[in-house]
C-alpha positions in Angstrom: -1.9 -8.7 14.7 -0.1 -10.0 11.7 -1.7 -11.1 8.4 -1.9 -14.7 9.8 -3.6 -13.6 13.0 -6.4 -11.6 11.6 -8.6 -12.0 8.5 -7.6 -9.2 6.2 -10.9 -9.2 4.5 -12.6 -7.9 7.6 -10.8 -4.6 7.0 -11.9 -4.1 3.4 -14.9 -2.0 4.5 -13.0 0.0 7.0 -10.1 1.0 4.8 -6.4 0.8 5.1 -3.8 3.3 6.4 -0.8 3.4 4.0 2.7 4.2 5.3 5.3 6.1 3.3 7.1 3.2 1.5 4.1 1.5 0.0 2.5 4.9 -0.9 5.7 5.9 -2.8 5.4 2.7 -4.8 1.8 3.3 -5.5 2.2 6.9 -6.7 5.3 6.1 -8.7 3.5 3.3 -10.5 0.7 5.7 -11.4 3.2 8.2 -12.6 5.3 5.9 -14.7 4.8 2.2 -14.4 7.7 1.4 -16.7 10.2 3.3 -14.5 9.5 1.3 -11.3 12.8 -0.2 -10.1 14.9 2.0 -12.4 15.3 5.1 -10.4 16.2 6.2 -6.8 12.6 6.5 -5.8 11.6 2.9 -6.6 14.9 1.1 -6.6 13.8 -1.5 -4.1 10.6 -2.3 -6.0 9.5 -4.1 -9.2 6.6 -3.7 -11.4 5.2 -6.9 -10.0 5.3 -5.2 -6.5 3.2 -2.4 -7.9 0.7 -4.8 -9.4 0.5 -6.7 -6.1 0.0 -3.5 -4.1 -2.5 -2.0 -6.5 -4.5 -5.2 -6.6 -4.4 -5.5 -2.8 -5.5 -1.9 -2.2 -8.3 -2.1 -4.7 -10.2 -4.3 -2.2 -10.4 -1.6 0.4 -13.2 1.0 0.7 -10.7 3.7 1.4 -7.0 4.3 1.2 -6.1 6.4 4.2 -3.2 8.7 4.7 -2.1 11.2 7.2 -0.6 14.7 6.4 2.6 13.4 7.9 2.9 10.6 5.4 2.0 12.9 2.5 4.8 15.3 3.6 7.3 12.5 3.8 6.3 11.2 0.4 6.5 14.7 -1.1 10.0 15.2 0.3 11.2 11.9 -0.9 9.8 12.5 -4.4 11.5 15.9 -4.4 14.8 14.5 -3.4 14.8 11.3 -5.5 13.2 12.5 -8.7 14.9 14.6 -11.2 14.1 18.2 -10.4 12.8 18.8 -13.9 10.3 16.0 -13.4 9.0 16.9 -10.0 6.2 19.2 -11.2 5.1 16.7 -13.8 5.1 13.9 -11.2 3.0 15.9 -8.8 0.6 17.0 -11.6 0.0 13.3 -12.7 -0.7 12.0 -9.2 -2.9 14.9 -7.9 -6.1 13.1 -9.1 -5.1 9.9 -7.3 -4.2 11.8 -4.2 -7.6 13.4 -4.1 -9.1 9.9 -4.0 -7.4 9.2 -0.7 -9.1 9.7 2.7 -7.1 11.9 5.1 -7.0 11.4 8.8 -5.6 14.3 10.8 -3.9 13.8 14.2 -3.2 16.8 16.3 0.4 17.7 17.2 -0.3 17.5 20.9 -1.6 14.0 20.6 1.6 12.9 18.9 4.2 14.7 21.0 3.0 13.3 24.3 3.1 9.7 23.2 6.0 7.5 24.2 6.0 5.9 20.7 7.3 9.2 19.3 10.8 8.5 20.7 10.8 5.1 19.1 9.3 5.6 15.6 9.0 9.4 15.0 6.1 11.7 14.2 4.8 10.1 11.0 4.5 6.6 12.4 3.1 7.8 15.7 0.4 9.7 13.8 -0.4 6.5 11.9 -0.5 4.5 15.1 -2.9 7.1 16.6 -5.1 7.0 13.5 -5.3 3.2 13.7 -6.2 3.4 17.4 -9.0 5.8 16.7 -10.5 4.2 13.5 -9.4 0.6 13.8 -8.1 0.5 10.2 -5.5 -2.0 9.0 -2.0 -0.5 8.6 0.3 -1.3 5.6 4.0 -0.5 6.1 7.4 -1.4 4.8 9.1 -0.6 8.1 9.9 -3.7 10.3 10.4 -1.6 13.4 7.1 0.1 13.0 5.4 -3.2 12.3 6.8 -4.7 15.4 5.6 -1.8 17.5 2.1 -2.2 16.0 2.1 -5.9 16.8 3.2 -5.3 20.3 0.3 -2.9 20.8 -2.2 -5.3 19.2 -2.9 -3.1 16.2 -3.7 -4.6 12.8 -0.7 -4.3 10.6 0.7 -6.0 7.5 4.3 -5.6 6.2 4.6 -5.2 2.5 7.1 -8.0 2.3 4.5 -10.3 3.9 2.2 -9.5 1.1 4.9 -10.6 -1.3 5.6 -13.8 0.6 2.0 -14.7 1.1 1.4 -14.3 -2.6 -1.8 -12.6 -1.5 -3.1 -12.3 -5.1 
């Protein structure tokens, strides 16, 4: 289901599962709003993107992540942020991370799913989380969005938020 096919507001009470790309933008904006778009970590984003994302997510009862997404985010921050800033970055986002709800999906649930071969461990865990809880998924990955739509799962691509001028 895309943003046009399902009323987003119906998911506000359930919460939203956030994929790696949007989560990086969110955390980078909390770390240093003025550096968005000016480094490797956030080169594809603008401060307006952060404002849009932050405003959109503020409507949801819970921001939900999986350990797999957190691991990807941590690895990307470690790779793309100056090594001397990594500890500071993590220190400044810990409080925000503690506000997120975590959904754990067992390894055996992931590895026996056909989707694993198409989208990998992280996205398969998100997909399984959505199937269990019925949350909306926010992603920046068109391939993953397409898979979710084909499975009838509620998903919105970040670029559609931009295009729809949701706020």
